[in-house]
Every structure is written in structure tokens, then in C-alpha cells.
C-alpha positions as CSV (number, residue, x, y, z in Angstrom):
1,M,228.9,112.9,9.6
2,T,226.3,110.4,10.9
3,F,225.8,107.0,9.3
4,T,222.5,108.0,7.8
5,G,224.1,111.3,6.6
6,A,226.8,109.3,4.8
7,I,224.2,107.1,3.1
8,G,222.3,110.2,2.0
9,A,225.5,111.8,0.6
10,I,226.4,108.6,-1.3
11,S,222.8,108.4,-2.7
12,L,223.0,112.0,-3.8
13,F,226.1,111.5,-5.9
14,P,224.3,109.8,-8.9
15,L,221.3,112.1,-8.4
16,R,223.6,115.2,-8.8
17,A,224.8,113.8,-12.1
18,I,221.2,113.3,-13.3
19,I,220.3,116.9,-12.1
20,R,223.3,118.3,-14.0
21,A,222.3,116.4,-17.2
22,C,218.7,117.7,-16.9
23,V,220.0,121.3,-16.4
24,A,222.4,121.0,-19.4
25,L,219.5,119.7,-21.6
26,R,217.2,122.4,-20.1
27,I,214.5,119.9,-19.4
28,H,211.6,121.8,-17.7
29,P,211.0,120.6,-14.2
30,N,207.2,120.3,-14.9
31,V,208.1,117.7,-17.5
32,L,210.2,115.8,-15.0
33,T,207.3,115.9,-12.5
34,F,204.9,114.5,-15.1
35,T,207.4,111.8,-16.1
36,G,207.5,110.6,-12.5
37,V,203.7,110.3,-12.4
38,V,203.7,108.2,-15.7
39,I,206.4,105.9,-14.3
40,N,204.4,105.6,-11.0
41,A,201.4,104.5,-13.1
42,G,203.6,101.7,-14.3
43,A,204.2,100.8,-10.6
44,A,200.5,100.8,-10.1
45,W,200.0,98.4,-13.0
46,A,202.7,96.1,-11.5
47,L,200.8,96.2,-8.1
48,A,197.6,95.4,-9.9
49,Q,199.3,92.3,-11.3
50,G,200.6,91.3,-7.9
51,R,204.2,91.9,-9.0
52,F,205.2,93.7,-5.8
53,V,209.0,93.6,-6.2
54,A,208.8,95.0,-9.7
55,A,206.4,97.7,-8.4
56,G,208.9,98.6,-5.7
57,I,211.7,99.0,-8.2
58,I,209.6,101.1,-10.5
59,M,208.5,103.3,-7.5
60,I,212.2,104.0,-6.7
61,I,212.8,105.2,-10.3
62,A,209.6,107.3,-10.3
63,N,210.7,109.0,-7.1
64,I,214.0,110.0,-8.5
65,F,212.0,112.3,-10.8
66,D,210.0,113.5,-7.8
67,F,213.2,114.4,-6.0
68,I,215.1,116.1,-8.8
69,D,212.3,118.3,-10.3
70,G,212.6,120.9,-7.5
71,K,216.4,120.8,-7.7
72,V,216.3,121.3,-11.5
73,A,213.8,124.2,-11.1
74,H,216.2,125.9,-8.7
75,E,219.2,125.4,-11.0
76,L,217.3,126.7,-14.0
77,K,215.8,129.5,-12.0
78,V,212.3,128.7,-13.2
79,Q,210.5,128.3,-9.8
80,S,206.9,129.5,-10.0
81,A,203.7,129.4,-8.1
82,F,202.2,127.2,-10.9
83,G,205.2,124.9,-10.6
84,A,204.5,124.4,-6.9
85,F,200.8,123.8,-7.6
86,W,201.6,121.3,-10.4
87,D,204.1,119.4,-8.3
88,S,201.6,119.1,-5.4
89,T,198.8,118.1,-7.7
90,M,200.9,115.4,-9.4
91,D,202.0,114.1,-6.0
92,R,198.3,113.5,-5.1
93,L,197.8,111.8,-8.5
94,S,200.8,109.5,-7.9
95,D,199.5,108.6,-4.5
96,V,196.0,107.7,-5.7
97,V,197.1,105.7,-8.7
98,L,199.1,103.3,-6.5
99,F,196.1,102.7,-4.3
100,I,194.0,102.0,-7.4
101,G,196.5,99.4,-8.4
102,L,196.1,97.7,-5.0
103,I,192.3,97.9,-5.1
104,Y,192.3,96.2,-8.5
105,L,194.5,93.5,-7.3
106,Y,192.6,92.7,-4.1
107,A,189.2,92.9,-6.0
108,S,190.4,90.4,-8.6
109,L,191.5,88.1,-5.7
110,G,188.1,88.4,-4.1
111,R,189.7,90.0,-0.9
112,T,187.0,92.4,0.0
113,D,188.6,92.9,3.4
114,Y,191.8,94.3,1.8
115,V,189.8,96.3,-0.7
116,L,188.1,98.0,2.2
117,L,191.4,98.5,4.0
118,T,193.0,100.0,0.9
119,C,190.0,102.4,0.4
120,I,190.1,103.5,4.0
121,T,193.8,104.1,3.8
122,L,193.3,106.1,0.6
123,M,190.6,108.2,2.2
124,F,192.9,109.2,5.1
125,T,195.8,109.7,2.8
126,V,193.8,112.3,1.0
127,M,192.6,113.7,4.3
128,T,196.2,114.0,5.5
129,S,197.0,116.4,2.7
130,Y,193.6,118.2,2.8
131,T,193.7,118.9,6.5
132,R,197.1,120.5,6.2
133,A,196.2,122.6,3.2
134,R,192.9,123.7,4.7
135,A,194.5,124.4,8.1
136,E,197.2,126.5,6.6
137,S,194.6,128.8,5.0
138,L,193.6,129.6,8.6
139,V,196.8,129.3,10.6
140,D,200.5,129.8,9.8
141,T,201.5,126.2,9.6
142,C,200.2,122.7,10.3
143,K,203.0,120.2,9.9
144,V,202.1,118.0,12.9
145,G,201.7,114.3,12.5
146,F,204.1,111.6,11.4
147,M,202.5,110.3,8.2
148,E,203.7,112.8,5.5
149,R,204.1,111.8,1.9
150,P,207.8,110.9,2.1
151,E,207.2,108.4,4.9
152,R,204.2,107.0,3.1
153,I,206.1,106.4,-0.1
154,V,209.0,104.8,1.8
155,L,206.6,102.5,3.5
156,F,204.9,101.7,0.2
157,M,208.3,100.8,-1.3
158,I,209.2,98.6,1.7
159,G,205.9,96.8,1.5
160,A,206.4,96.1,-2.2
161,L,210.0,95.1,-2.0
162,T,209.4,92.7,0.9
163,N,206.0,91.5,-0.3
164,R,204.4,92.7,2.9
165,M,202.0,95.2,1.4
166,A,199.0,94.2,3.5
167,A,200.9,94.8,6.7
168,V,202.3,98.1,5.5
169,L,198.7,99.2,4.6
170,W,197.7,98.7,8.2
171,V,200.6,100.8,9.3
172,I,199.9,103.6,6.8
173,C,196.2,103.5,7.7
174,V,196.6,103.8,11.4
175,L,199.3,106.5,11.3
176,S,197.3,108.5,8.7
177,V,194.2,108.4,11.0
178,V,196.3,109.6,13.9
179,T,197.9,112.3,11.7
180,V,194.5,113.6,10.5
181,A,193.2,113.7,14.1
182,D,196.3,115.4,15.3
183,R,196.0,118.1,12.6
184,I,192.3,118.7,13.4
185,Y,193.1,119.1,17.1
186,Y,196.2,121.3,16.4
187,T,194.1,123.6,14.2
188,W,191.3,123.8,16.7
189,R,193.8,124.7,19.5
190,A,195.6,127.2,17.2
191,L,192.3,129.0,16.2
192,A,191.1,128.9,19.8
193,D,194.3,130.7,21.0
194,Q,193.9,133.4,18.4
195,P,192.2,136.7,19.3
196,R,188.6,136.7,18.2
197,G,188.4,137.7,14.5
198,A,192.1,137.2,13.9
199,A,191.5,134.2,11.5
200,A,189.2,136.2,9.3
């Protein structure tokens, strides 16, 4: 087992206990998903107040729910198309609410430069998800690009816990722009390689 694999296994130990408890109590995974969003809204509030470390801790708690909801759905055998839709929609909501917290903070501090940076980062964060969803309605898959949601959330937590949120925003922004461009190019090439009329 690799070092990172060992860390993952250790981290999964308490999560498995939480998953077993949720299954025993038959808590519906959609409720767990929504709970994660509510807790993440608390992280956004902490960000809006400039309490970055507290926000980082709250984000960690919120993402526990984001991790276990799918596992609980599998254990309870209640996976559904709506559940997948609900999970994806709540993920977008969780993403946006964190950015709103930062926009409020920087606006209250009069930092219009950081307000603009946060808005641009939010825009390309949304575009990262949209380009993949739209592309996959035309081609089989479009998972190219580095800045997926897990990487973005980890960077958000690192920025909050180290009080380096502005620097992390720059990283997320640049990598999100590259990811969107990569997905547009990938889809263009994939469609160009298809026989005429195959995408219809």
C-alpha cells in the first residue's frame, strides 16, 4: 500500500462508522446531500466574516456528507436517476454559495479587485461543469482538464485553513480557464472525428 493509500484507508475508518450508522437509521441519502449544503452555507457565512480557519473546518464537515451520501445510497439500494440529479444540483449550489461568501467579504472590505477575481473564478467554475455536461450530450465522455470539483474543494479548504484564500483563488481561476478551454477543444476534435451526422 502506498503512503497516500494508507492515509486514505485511515481516513475511511471513521467514515465507514458514520456510513453504517446512517444505514442503520435508514437516513435517505438525499437528506444527507442537503445537510451537506446547509453546513456548507455555514462555511460561506464564516468566509463572509473573514473567519477562514473556521470556514475550512466547516467545509471539511460538510464534505463528509458529500462523500457518504453515495455510499449510503448504495448500501440502502436506493440509487436513482433523480438522486444523481439532486446530488449534482446540490454540488453546484454548494460551490456557488462559497463564492458568494467571498464576494461579500471582499465587497465589505472595498477590495473590488478581489471581487472581480472571485466573480471570474465563479464564472469559470460554472463553465467547467457546464462544458462537461453539454459535451457529454454530444460525445461519450469529456473528463479532460485538471480542475474538477474535488480538486477545487480541496484547494478551497487549503486556502481557508492557511489563510491564503486570495492566492488559491488565482490558482482555481487559472486552472478552471485552462480546463474549460481544454474541454471545448476536446469536444471540437471529438465531433470533427465523427462521421458526418453521427452526433445527431
